N, C-alpha and C positions, 0 to 999 in steps of 0.2 A: 448455464444461467448467466445472463448479462449482469454486469455490476449494478445497473440501475434497479434491479430486482432484489438486491441484497440489503440486509440491515447493516448498520454501522459496525456491529460486532462481527458479522460475516466478512465484511470488507477488511476489518482489522486482522482477521485470521488469514485472509489471502495476502495482505501486506506482510504479515509476519513470516509467512512461508516463503514469499518471494525474497524478502530481505535475508532470511537465513540461507536461502539457496545462493544468492548473490555473494554473501560473505563466506561461503563454503562451510557453513555451520550445519548444513543439512543437504542431502541430495534431493530430497522431496521439495516440490514447489509447483506453482501453477504452470501450465503449458504456455507456449509463446503467444497463442491467440488470446488466452485469458489475461496474460500480463499486459499485452498491448491494449486490450479493451479497458482494463482497469486503469492503466496509466492515462489513457485518453479521457476516460470518464471523469476521473478525479481532477484532471487538468481543466476540464470544462465546467466543473461544479465545485468551486472552492469551499462552499459551505458543507458539502458532503465530505470533502477531503478533511476538513476540520473535525467533523464528527467522527470519521474513521480514525483520525490521529488520536483523538481523545479516547476512543475505545481501545486503540492499540497500546496507548500508554499504560492501560490497566494490566496488560499482560507482559510488557517489557520490564526488564530489570532496570532499575534507576540509572545505573551506570551506562546503559546502552542508549538512553533517550537522545542525547545530543547527536550521536552518530546516526541513529535511526531517523531522526528528523532531517538531517542533512541528506541522507540517502533518499528519503521520500520527496523532499522539495527540489533537490538538484539532480539526482541521478535517475530517479524513477518516473516521476510525474512529467508528462509532456504538456507544454503550453497548448491551450485550446486554439485550434486553427479557426479563425473567424471567416 
């Protein structure tokens, strides 16, 4: 399913899985195609990224928020190619 068809909560679940995989906190995570689609989609739709971030904060532990937001904004999301 393409990220545009997912709710903010579903996007947050994908982000959480990708983040945990990148930080070696879990072996499970989205496949490469899903990751690229998600990163590109969020980069082109900052309002959706903000909604997903808000939903993701609900499941993150408070001490992880700064690191997770850095990962999302700098390491994961790709700028939208115009």
